[in-house]
N, C-alpha and C positions, 0 to 999 in steps of 0.2 A: 503493500499500499504506499502511495506517495505521501509524502509530510504535507502537513497543510501548508507551510511556506511555500512549496514547491509548486503546488497545484495553484495558489494566490499568484505566484509570479509568471505563471505559462498563460493567464487568462487577461484579457484587456479589461474584464468587469471588475477587477480588483487590484490592490497596490499596496503593500506593506510600506508604511512610512516611517516605522519606528518600533523598535523591539526593546524592552527593559526589564528588570525583575522589579516587581512592585513590593515597595516597602511595607505595604498593609498587609496581603497576603501571601507575599513570599513567591508567589506564582511568576513565571515568565509571561509577558503581557506583549501582544502586538497591537499597534495602532494601525488599522487598516481603512484605506479609502476604497469605496465600493458604490457600484452603481446601481441604483434601484431598478430592479428587473420588471417589478410590477405595480399596478395601483396607478394614481392620477399622478405621481412624482416618478413615473417611469423613465428612466434615463438620466436622471440627476444623479449627483455624486454627493455621497453623505461619508462622514468617519466614524467609525466604531472600534471599541476596543473587545478583544478576545484572550480569555485568559484570566482575568482579574476576577477575584472572589469576594472582595471587598464587600460589595452588596450584601451577598447572601451571609457573609460572616458578621455584619453589622445587623442583620434582622437576627440572627440567630443569638448574638450577645444581648439584645434589646428582649428577646423572648426570655433568656436565661436571666437577666436581670429583672424581668417582671414577677417571674416564678421565684426568685429570691425575695424580692419586696412581700411576696406573699406569704412565704416561709416565714420571714421575720414577724409579720403582722399576725399570722397565726399563734406564734409564741406568745406575742404581747396579750392577745385575746384570750388565748386559753388558758394562761398561767397567773395572769393578773387578776387581783382581788379589789375591784374597783367600785366605787359608788356608782349608780346609775345616773345620777345629777353631773358627774365628771367625764361621763364617755365621751361627749361632744367636746370637751374642753381643747381649746387649740390656743396659741399664741394670738392670732387675728381676733379671737372673740372675747379677749380678757381685758376687761375695761380696768385701766391703772389707776385712774384717781389719784391717790395720794402715793401711789407705789410706782411710780414711772421707772425710779432707778432700780427696783427688784426686777422689773420685766428687762431691764437692758442687761442685768446680770445674768438673766436666764437664759437670753439668747447668746449672750457672749459665751456661756458655758456651751452651749451646742457647737458655736462657730470654732471655739478653742477646742474641743475634745480630741483626745489624743491618747488612743488606747494604751500606749506605753508609758503615759505620765497620768496616772490615775490622781483624780481631784474629786472633793465631795463639796457639796453644798448643805448648808443646814438652814433652812426657812424657820425662825422663830418667832413666836407672835401670837396676838389674840386670834380668837374663832372667828372664821369669815371673811379673813382679808384677802384670799387669794393663794395661799400657800399650797393648797393641792392642786389646784387649778394651774399655776406655773409648773408644777412638777410632773403632772401628766402632760403638760405641754412639751417640755423638754424630753420625756420618754417617746413621744410620738415623734418630733422631730430627728431624734437618733436613731428612731427606726426607720424613718424615711431615708437617711443616709446609710442606711446598711449596716446597723450596730443591733444586738439583740438586746431588749430592754423588758424590764418586768416591774410593774406599780402594786405596790402592797400595802393594803391597808393592814397596819399592824394588829390591831385586835382581831381582826378578820383571820389573818394569819396564823395567830395562836390559838384561834378557835378550832380551826383547820387542823392544826397538830394535834390539838388535844383529842379532836375527833377520832385521830388515827388510833388511838388507844383502846378504841372498841373493839372487840373481836370480830365483827361484822364488816369492819371497815377493809374497802376494797383500794385504799391509798394508805402508804406507809409514810411513816415521818422522813425515813432517808430519801424516800424520790422527790418529796417537798424541799427538804433541804439541798439536796443536791441541785434540783432546779434555779434555786438561787445562786448557788456557788459558781455555776458556769457561764450565766451571762454577762454581757460588759456592763450593763448598769442596773441598779435596784434601786427602786425608790421605796423608803420605807416612811409610809404617811401616817400621821397622827401617833406618834410615839408618845406614851405616856396616858392615852386616853384608857387604855384598859382599867386605870386606878389602882393598880396595885403596886406597892413599893419594895416588896420582897416576895420571896417563895418560888414556885416553880414557874409563873409568868416572865419574872425579873431574870431568872437565871437562863431561861431558855433565849430570851430576847439578847441577852448578851452573848450567847453561844453564836447566834445567828448573825449578828453584828460582828463579832469579832471573826468570824469565818469570812465574810467579806473585807477584811483588812487589806489594804494594797490593791484595791479595787474600786473602780467608780461606784460613789452611793449620794444617794440625795435623801436627806431626812425632814421631815417637817413636825412639829410639835407645838402645843399650845403651852406647855410648861415653861418657865423662867428658870434660869440657871440655878437659882436659889431652891426652887421644886424640884432639881435634879440632885440636890446635895442633901434631901431631906434623909436618906439613907446609904449605907456604904454602897449597896448593890445598884443603886441608882446612880450614884456616884462614878461607879464603875463604868458602865454603859455610857454616860456622858462624855467621860473621859475618852472612849473610844470614839464616840461621834464627831469629838474635835479634832482629830487627827488628819492633818492636813485639808483641812474644811476651811472654807469661807463662809463665814455667818452672815445673813441676810436679816435681820429684824424687820418683821411687819405687823407692827402694833397699830390698831386703829378700830375705826367702826365697822360691825360686822355689814359685809356687802347686801344681804338682806335686808338690814336694818336702813341701811343708807338709801335703798331702793323705795323701801317704806317710808321714809320722811320726805322723799323727793315724790312722794304721791304714786311710784311705780307699783307693779305688780309684787 
């Protein structure tokens, strides 16, 4: 069988203008000038490329990235313990009010996220100021960038672990904790809301937070620094939370109260 190049060079209907190796796909590419043989433009000359697979490779890469993003979102949705009111939370629908600086820091955390340089955030302040909203927004933004994230309501997490002790439970404590150990970012929301300052709850919480040492974490809490120091065990948790952590204080009027005072729903 004659080579394509030989065939093209022996016909007046086509001409090889250039040959090169594509830096994108690595294939040998020919730029060919050909005469239109059919249709309304019959007899006209046009140029085309033969041998380049960049377009096909681009389509495959796009499909692979879309599949990866779907898997990452599935990890977030299946493993996160998130209140229904926060499921639609994003940076775009966060109303900053007096917390514009907190919003800027949250966005900066996403833009500077480096898996090799773990950093933490601690949102500390009064009820309803948007701490959880910003944390969910960060997790979603990082998921969109290709990182694995989980958002955990701490009281729900502890309840879920406690339920594994039931002999009829299909889910083991080890599986839950391992899922937290392996992802790129974990948000521990509402730490201290369980209301216990010692015992199993505090010990288990310390164990989980200690397990995440050296990785990216975000913490939210309504407790003040003094309230964390009520007991030695709570103090140990707070000490772990402060390692390599940027503190963002969000004390202010409850968002729902602000809406009520403005006459909103």
